[in-house]
Each structure stands twice: as C-alpha cells, then as structure tokens.
N, C-alpha and C positions, 0 to 999 in steps of 0.2 A: 504494499500500500504506499503510495507516494504522499508525503506530508509537506504541506506548504503553510508556513506561518508568515504573516505580514504585520509588522508593527504590533505584535502581541503585547497586551498589557493586562495584568491581573492585580487587583488590589483587594486587600482585606481591611476595610475601614481606612485608616490613615497609612497603612503599610502597603508599599508597592512591592509585590513578590516577583513580578515579571515586568520588565521595563523596556518595551519597544523591541522585542525580539523578532527579527526577520530571518527565516531559515527555511531551506528546502532539503528534505531527505528523500533520496530516491529509494525505490522499492528493492527488496531482495538483498539487504545488507545487514550486518550486525554492527550496531552503533554503540559506542561507549559514551554515556552521558555523565560528565564529571563536574563536580562543584563542591565547594566546602559546605559545612552545615549552614543552612539558612540561605543558600545561594539561589534557590528556586527550582531545584530538580524535581522534587515531588509536586510542586505546583504545576510545573510544565507537563508532567505525566498526567496529572489529574485533569488538566484541560484537554489533553489529547484523548483521554478516555471518556471525556464528557462527564466526569464527576463534578466538574465545576465549569461554569460559563465564564469566558473571558470578559473583562471589563470593557475592553475595546480591541480593535484589530481584527484580523481574519485568521481563522483556523480551518483549513480544508484538508481532507483526506480523500485521495482519488478524486479531487475536484469538487467534493461536496462538503458543506458545513457539517461539523460533527455533533454539535449540541442538539439533543432531542431528535436525533436522526437514527432510528432503530436499524435502518438498512446498513448504516456504517458501524454503529456501535456493536452490533452482533458479531462483527468481524474483528473486534479489538479485545485483547485480554491484558489486564494490568494486575500483576501480583505484587503486593506490597509486603514489607517486612513484618507488619503486624499480623498479616494473614487473616484479617477479619472477614474476608469474602468467603472463606471456606469453613468457618466455625459453625457449621450447621449439622447437628446430630452426629452420627458416626462418620467415620471416613468413607464408608460405602455410600452413605446417604449424601455426603458432600459431592462425591463423584457423580451420583445420579442427578443431582441438581445441576451440576455443571454441564452434564450431557444434554439436558433440556435446553440450556441457554446457548450452547456452542454448536453451530451447524457442522463444524469440521472435527467434532470430537472423535477421538480414537480410544475406545474403551479398552481394547486389548493392550494398547501402549500404556494406559493409565494403570492397569492391573500389574503389568510387568514392572512399572516404576514403584508401585507399592511393595513388591517383593524385593526390589533392589535396595530401597531405603528402609526395609524391614519395618513397615508400618502395618499394624493390625487393623484391618478395615472395619472390624466390629467395635473398636474403641471409640468413645466419644471424642471428637476433636478437641473440645474444651478441656478434657482431662489429659490430653497429650502434653509431652514436654515441649519446651520452646523449639527445640530442634525438630521434633516430629511435626509440629504445626508448620514450621518453615518448609519442611519436606512436602507436606500436603499442598501448600500453596504452589510450590514448584511443579508438583505433579499435575495440578490443575492447569497451570500456565503452559506446560509443555504439551500435555495431551489435548488441550484445546485446539492446537495447531491453527490459532488465529492468524490471519494474514498480517496483522500488526500485533506482536506479542511484546509486552513490556514487563521488566522485572526491576522493581524499585527496592534495592537492598534486600531482595527476597532471600538471599543466602546467608544473611548475617547470623541466624540462629543455628546454623549447621557447624559441625566440627570440621576440621581440615579434610579428613578422608571423604566425608559426605559432600563437601564443597567440590572436591575434585570429581566425584561421581556426577554432580550436577553439570559441571563444565563439559565433561565428556559426553553426557547424554544430550546437552543442548547443541553442541557442535555436530554430533552424529545425526541428530534429527533435523537440524537445519540443512545439512548437506543432502539429506534424503528428501526433505520437504521444505524447499526454500521459502522464506518469508522475511518480512521486515522485523528485526528484533532490536529493541533498545534496552540497554542494561545500565542502571545507575549503581555505582559501587564506590566504596572507599578503599577496597582491597585492590588497588589499581594494578600493581605489579603481578598479582596473582592471576588476574583475568585478562590482562591487556592483550595477550596473544590472540584472543578471540575477536578483538575489534578490527573491523575494516576501516571505519571512520571514527573520529573522536569529536565530540561536541563538549566544549567547556563553557560553563556559564559562571558568572561571579556577580554577586549582589544584584541578581535579576537581569543581568545583561549578557549578551553573547560575547565571549572573549575569542574563541577559536572554533572553527569547523574545518577540519582537515582530514585527509587520509592519514591513517596512523603512521605509516612509514614516512610520509612526507613531513609530518609533524616531528617525528623523531630525528629526521635528517637535519632539522633546523636547530636542534639543541646540541651544543658542544661544550665540553669542559676544557679549559686552557690552564695548564699547570706548569709552573716553573719559577725562576727568580722573580720577585715582585715587580721590579722595575721593567723587566722584559715583558711580563704579562700585561702590565698597565699600558705599555707602549703598543703592544700588539692589538689589544682590545679597544684602544681609543677610538671613539666614534661608533662603536658597535653597540647593539642593544644588550646591556648587561643585566641579567636577571638576579644574580647573587654572587657573593664572593666569600672566601674563607682564607685565612692566613695562619701559618704555623712557622714562626721564626721568619727566615728570609724567603720562604716558599709561599706562593699564593696560588689559589685555584679559583678561577672565575668561570661562571656559567654564562654563555652568550647564546643569543637566539637570532638565527638568521643563517642563510646559506653561506658556506665557506667554499670559494672556488679553489681550483687546483693551485693557482698562484699563491693564494694566502696560506694554503696548507704547506706548500714548499717553503714559504717564508718562515712558518712556525717551526718546521723541521730544521731548517738552517740555523734558527736562533736557539735550538735546543729545547724548545717548548714541547710539552706532551699534550696531544689532542685526544679526547676520549668522548665516547657516547654519553648521553644523559638518559637515565631510565625515565619512562613516561611519568611515573609517580613523582620524581624529582622535578621534572619539567612542569608538571601540573602545579606543584607546590610553588615554584618560582613564578609562574605566570599569574597566579592568583594571590600573590603576596602583596600586602599593602606597600606602595611605593616602588613596585617593580617598574623598571624603566629600560 
C-alpha cells in the first residue's frame, strides 16, 4: 500500500505531536520508523491506522483518505507494545476475532506461530505474561498479512531469543508474501538489517527519509590527532565528537568522495563506518549541526 502524507499535523490540545510532515512511502518495502521518546512515532502510526484523525493535512493510502474508510482500514494492521487489541478472551478467541476482521488472515500460519512462541491458546490473554501478550500481538500482526502491517515497539516484551524468532518470521513471511511493513523500534542495531528504508522523526518533524544503505554511507567517523581531525572536518556537517588525550574522533554526515578519502589516508587519519543507532543518536541530538 502506497502512503502519501502532505503537511500532516496532529495536535493534542496545546501539544503538537506531528508538525507538517510530508512523506511518500512506496509499497512493498520494510521501513524503519525511528525517533526518540515523544518524537511522534506512535502518533504517526495511529493516524495511518485511522485510530486518530489528523488535525490538518492529507493522509492517503493507495490514493484514498484513511480516516473512517473501512475499505482501506480493513487492509491495515497496527500492533502496539501494549497489545490491547488482542486482550480478548483466550488466545484462541483473540485469533478468531482477528480472523473476522482481516480478509487476508492465515489461520494455519497463526497456529504455527502459537507453537513457535509456545503460547497456550486456551489461556486467557489477560492472564498471560508480558512476553506472551507481546507474542500474541505479533502473531496477530503477522498472520493478518495486511497489505500495510505496522509494529509499534511490539517486540519490547520479548526476551532476546523470542525477538530473534520474530525477526526471522517477519522476514521469511515478507519474502513469501510481500507487503508494506513499518517497524518502530528503539532496538535499532538489533533490527536494522531488516530495513530497506529509514524514516527518522524528531519533535514531530521529519528529519530523514533515506534508503538504509544510502543513509549509512553518509555517516563516517574520523579519528586521529586532534589538530589533523579538526582540519580535515572543517566545513563538514559534524554530528558529534569525542577526545581522549591528543586523539579525537569526530562523526561527520555527508558523502566523502575518493579524493577526500585519499587525503585522510595520506594524513594518517582513520575513517570508519557509523552504526545506524549511533547515526540516529547524533542526528536527533539537540544542537546537532
């Protein structure tokens, strides 16, 4: 499902959660939606799922407005960390309820996921552990096979082995049944290999929308004697720096051509990649320049 946002604004009273976001997401990709706490990630997903109506601006999915449009919303699935959408009766009953609502539901896949995550379908969802409730939400999200599937920190209640199972199942099912997937997460390094494109928002505004590999190629750490590092990075977009005695390491953002890389090598400077989590941290830091 193709997503088009134009000058999207969402306010809660005097608080502006989303502030003029214009963004187009093409169909059939996995997107990483990144932002600090309070950045507007959950608000954005809530608008896309028609849980909330935007204050102003346009929200279109496959060319249609989304709010109060059952034809569109029946093809959208949003799983949130709280898992409140599946706390209905037993696990078995929650899946039956999801089947009624989701035209692309795959019951056999859902049952296989119950076994994989070791969920007792006869247990009341409300009596499950936090990890089990998170797994239930993930099962519903994956088995719905919605053309637009969103996970808003849905994996936070899972332990590390269960999160790995989730990532493996998501990727395998996405390859077998392509659709548009948006994942919001704070565990960036753990899941970033899944992302095809990255969207970063900060204080309700769009900061970055790039292919993951393109974004990573723009982040470089420059390490060496402080004076040489300062000279080399002069005029560049510096996101952050650290010093230890006479040695300095600076994170810069922007493409480095072959000539600049040769200059760094000739000067004895070390150039290194910047992990996506570090790049995100720098790009959303107060005073990043």
